[in-house]
C-alpha positions as CSV (number, residue, x, y, z in Angstrom):
1,M,154.5,117.4,106.5
2,L,158.2,116.6,106.7
3,V,160.0,119.9,107.5
4,A,163.7,118.9,107.4
5,F,167.1,120.2,108.1
6,C,168.5,120.1,104.6
7,G,172.3,120.2,105.0
8,G,174.4,122.1,107.5
9,H,173.2,122.9,111.0
10,Q,170.5,125.4,110.2
11,P,166.9,124.4,109.5
12,A,165.9,125.1,105.9
13,Y,162.5,126.5,106.7
14,G,160.1,126.4,103.8
15,Y,161.6,123.3,102.2
16,V,159.7,120.1,101.8
17,C,162.2,117.3,101.4
18,D,162.0,114.2,99.4
19,P,162.9,110.8,100.9
20,Q,166.6,111.4,100.0
21,G,166.6,114.7,101.9
22,L,166.9,116.8,98.7
23,P,165.0,120.1,98.7
24,A,161.9,119.8,96.7
25,C,162.4,123.2,95.1
26,G,165.5,121.9,93.4
27,K,164.9,118.3,92.4
28,D,161.1,118.5,91.9
29,R,161.5,121.5,89.6
30,L,163.3,119.2,87.2
31,L,160.4,116.7,87.5
32,A,157.7,119.2,86.9
33,G,158.0,118.9,83.1
34,T,155.0,120.4,81.3
35,M,152.7,120.6,84.2
36,A,149.7,122.8,83.4
37,Q,149.2,126.0,85.3
38,E,146.4,124.8,87.6
39,K,145.4,127.2,90.3
40,I,145.7,125.9,93.9
41,L,144.6,127.4,97.2
42,I,146.4,126.4,100.4
43,V,144.6,126.3,103.7
44,D,146.8,125.5,106.7
45,D,147.2,127.3,110.0
46,E,150.8,126.2,110.4
47,V,152.8,129.0,108.7
48,V,156.0,127.1,108.1
49,V,154.2,124.1,106.6
50,A,152.0,126.3,104.4
51,E,155.1,128.1,103.1
52,D,156.8,124.8,102.4
53,I,153.8,123.6,100.4
54,R,153.6,127.0,98.5
55,R,157.2,126.7,97.4
56,L,156.8,123.1,96.4
57,L,153.7,123.8,94.3
58,R,155.4,126.7,92.5
59,S,158.4,124.5,91.8
60,L,156.1,122.0,90.2
61,G,154.6,124.6,87.9
62,Y,151.3,125.2,89.8
63,T,149.9,128.7,90.5
64,V,149.2,129.3,94.1
65,V,146.3,131.8,94.3
66,G,146.5,132.2,98.1
67,V,147.6,130.8,101.5
68,V,145.0,131.2,104.3
69,S,144.8,129.8,107.8
70,S,141.1,129.7,108.6
71,G,138.0,128.0,107.3
72,S,136.1,131.3,106.8
73,D,139.0,132.8,104.8
74,A,139.1,129.5,102.8
75,V,135.5,129.9,101.8
76,H,136.0,133.6,100.9
77,Q,139.2,133.0,98.8
78,A,137.6,130.0,97.0
79,G,134.8,132.3,95.8
80,A,137.2,135.1,94.9
81,H,139.8,133.1,93.0
82,R,137.9,129.9,92.0
83,P,141.0,127.7,92.2
84,D,141.1,124.3,90.4
85,L,141.9,122.5,93.6
86,I,142.3,123.3,97.4
87,L,144.8,121.7,99.8
88,M,142.8,121.8,103.0
89,D,144.2,121.1,106.5
90,V,141.5,119.3,108.5
91,K,142.2,120.8,111.8
92,L,142.0,124.6,111.7
93,K,141.6,127.1,114.5
94,G,138.4,129.0,114.8
95,P,134.7,128.1,114.5
96,I,135.0,126.5,111.0
97,D,137.4,123.6,110.6
98,G,138.7,122.3,107.3
99,I,135.9,119.8,106.9
100,D,133.1,122.4,107.4
101,A,134.9,124.8,105.0
102,A,135.3,122.1,102.4
103,R,131.6,121.2,102.7
104,T,130.6,124.8,102.1
105,I,133.0,125.3,99.2
106,H,131.8,122.1,97.5
107,A,128.2,123.1,97.8
108,Q,128.7,126.7,96.6
109,Y,131.5,126.3,94.0
110,G,132.1,122.6,93.3
111,I,135.8,123.0,93.9
112,P,137.6,119.7,94.7
113,V,139.6,119.3,97.9
114,I,142.6,117.3,99.0
115,Y,142.7,117.0,102.8
116,L,146.0,117.4,104.7
117,T,145.7,115.9,108.2
118,A,147.7,114.4,111.0
119,F,144.4,113.0,112.4
120,S,143.5,109.7,111.0
121,D,140.9,108.6,113.6
122,E,137.8,107.0,112.1
123,D,135.3,109.8,113.2
124,T,137.4,112.5,111.5
125,L,137.8,110.4,108.4
126,E,134.1,109.7,108.2
127,R,133.3,113.4,108.5
128,A,135.8,114.1,105.8
129,R,134.5,111.3,103.5
130,R,131.0,112.9,103.5
131,T,132.4,116.0,101.8
132,L,133.7,113.9,98.8
133,P,137.4,114.8,98.7
134,L,139.6,113.7,95.9
135,A,142.4,112.5,98.1
136,Y,143.9,112.5,101.6
137,L,147.4,113.1,102.7
138,I,148.4,112.0,106.2
139,K,151.1,114.2,107.8
140,P,154.0,113.9,107.7
141,F,154.3,113.3,104.0
142,V,157.1,113.8,101.4
143,S,157.1,115.8,98.2
144,S,156.5,112.8,96.0
145,D,153.3,112.0,97.9
146,L,152.0,115.5,97.4
147,R,152.9,115.5,93.7
148,A,151.3,112.1,93.1
149,A,148.1,113.1,95.0
150,L,147.9,116.4,93.0
151,E,148.3,114.8,89.6
152,L,145.8,112.0,90.3
153,A,143.2,114.4,91.9
154,L,143.4,116.9,89.1
155,F,143.2,114.2,86.5
156,R,140.1,112.7,88.2
157,H,138.5,116.1,88.4
158,R,139.2,116.8,84.7
159,V,137.6,113.5,83.7
160,S,134.6,114.2,86.0
161,R,134.1,117.6,84.5
162,I,134.3,116.3,80.9
163,A,131.7,113.6,81.8
164,E,129.5,116.3,83.3
165,Q,129.8,118.5,80.3
166,R,129.0,115.7,77.9
167,G,126.1,114.7,80.1
168,R,124.7,118.2,80.0
169,W,125.3,118.4,76.2
170,L,123.6,115.1,75.6
171,D,120.7,116.1,77.9
172,A,120.2,119.3,75.9
173,V,120.2,117.4,72.6
174,V,117.7,114.8,73.8
175,H,115.4,117.4,75.3
176,S,115.4,119.5,72.1
177,M,114.7,116.6,69.8
178,G,111.4,116.5,68.0
179,D,111.4,112.7,68.2
180,A,110.0,111.1,71.4
181,V,112.9,109.6,73.4
182,V,112.3,107.2,76.2
183,T,114.9,105.3,78.2
184,V,114.5,102.3,80.6
185,D,116.7,100.5,83.0
186,P,117.6,96.7,82.8
187,L,114.3,95.9,84.6
188,G,112.2,97.8,82.1
189,R,111.5,100.8,84.3
190,V,111.3,104.3,82.9
191,T,114.4,106.5,83.5
192,L,113.8,109.3,81.1
193,L,111.1,110.9,78.9
194,N,112.0,113.9,76.8
195,P,109.4,116.6,76.3
196,A,108.3,115.1,73.0
197,A,107.8,111.7,74.7
198,E,105.8,113.4,77.5
199,E,103.5,114.9,74.9
200,L,103.2,111.6,73.0
201,T,102.4,109.4,76.0
202,G,100.5,111.8,78.1
203,W,102.8,111.2,81.0
204,S,105.1,113.7,82.7
205,Q,108.6,112.5,83.3
206,A,108.1,113.0,87.1
207,D,105.0,110.7,87.1
208,A,106.6,108.1,84.8
209,L,110.0,107.6,86.4
210,G,110.4,104.2,87.9
211,K,107.2,102.8,86.4
212,A,107.2,99.7,84.1
213,I,107.4,100.8,80.5
214,Q,104.4,98.7,79.5
215,D,102.3,100.7,82.1
216,V,103.4,104.0,80.5
217,M,102.8,103.0,76.9
218,V,101.0,100.1,75.4
219,I,102.2,98.9,72.0
220,L,99.8,97.2,69.5
221,D,100.2,95.5,66.2
222,P,98.9,98.2,63.7
223,M,97.0,95.6,61.6
224,E,95.5,93.4,64.2
225,R,95.3,96.1,67.0
226,T,96.4,93.4,69.5
227,P,99.2,93.7,72.0
228,I,102.7,92.7,70.9
229,P,105.9,92.3,73.0
230,H,107.0,95.7,74.1
231,P,110.1,96.6,72.0
232,A,112.0,97.7,75.1
233,L,111.4,94.4,77.0
234,H,112.1,92.4,73.8
235,T,115.4,94.2,73.3
236,L,116.4,93.6,76.9
237,A,115.4,89.9,76.7
238,T,117.3,89.2,73.4
239,Q,120.3,91.5,74.2
240,H,120.3,92.4,70.5
241,P,122.4,95.6,70.2
242,S,119.8,97.5,68.1
243,Q,116.8,97.3,65.9
244,S,118.3,98.1,62.5
245,K,115.1,99.1,60.8
246,A,112.2,101.3,62.1
247,R,108.9,99.5,62.2
248,S,105.3,100.8,62.4
249,V,103.4,100.2,65.7
250,L,100.3,101.6,67.4
251,L,101.2,103.4,70.6
252,V,98.4,103.8,73.1
253,D,98.9,106.8,75.4
254,R,97.7,107.5,78.9
255,R,94.4,108.8,77.6
256,G,93.7,105.6,75.7
257,E,94.4,107.2,72.3
258,A,96.3,105.2,69.7
259,R,98.8,106.7,67.3
260,L,100.6,105.1,64.4
261,M,104.3,105.5,65.1
262,C,107.6,104.3,63.8
263,D,109.8,103.0,66.6
264,R,113.5,102.2,66.9
265,T,115.3,100.6,69.9
266,T,118.9,100.5,70.9
267,V,120.3,98.6,73.9
268,I,122.8,100.4,76.1
269,Q,125.7,98.2,77.1
270,D,128.1,98.6,80.0
271,E,131.9,97.9,79.9
272,R,131.2,94.1,80.3
273,G,128.9,94.1,77.3
274,E,125.8,93.6,79.5
275,A,122.6,95.6,79.0
276,S,122.3,98.5,81.3
277,G,119.2,99.9,79.6
278,V,117.4,100.6,76.4
279,V,116.7,103.8,74.4
280,L,113.4,104.0,72.4
281,V,112.8,106.6,69.8
282,F,109.3,107.2,68.3
283,R,108.3,109.4,65.4
284,P,105.0,109.6,63.5
285,A,104.7,107.1,60.7
286,V,104.4,108.5,57.2
């Protein structure tokens, strides 16, 4: 942290200065714009530094929910206030340092952390990396460094939360469907069976995960009752985006019973257009 003498001969305690020596609480307030009121907890046992950070955050439009100096207080305040982000000094006095506090907070509350540290040795960084921080700031740093780290970290956290919410929503939809849904990876190994698929195949998801799809369900021609290329493996081999029309197949379950089903397959493509898996949907033929 750069605590500077901002003009005159007296130290301007509580100011974090930008590279030009201008107090952050003046210049950066103009740069704050329409910054959302995210809540931030500051954890630093250097009183002057912590106060500088608090003033800067307020000037940028953030809400500071607390300033604490120990790891145990950090855990307590994180639970009490549930901030959007924590600025955590790595080296704290007492039995719980910043890394241990961040690990506990992440496990209990899932709150992201930016580490503040003057210690950049490999052992410390490796311990810190294992707690999955959103960013590091090496002391001393200037206000523009802090601002950029905050904006990037909060953006990444928002994106991550949106992805998690969509994932939970999609998982709920898939598991509530009456149709049997099965997904496989690019090697044709089962990655998901929803409850309807468990009932249809006779396999639990726990038992089927990682198994070859042709070992979990055998597909037969409904007229000849002979094996045909498995639709999942055929889709992976041809890289065809989807099977436009449902077709009738005989599906043989774990018990050896055959059921007449309609199946539809869709390939899942990654950002490069390559197959990352296949979704199969089965429903009784009518």
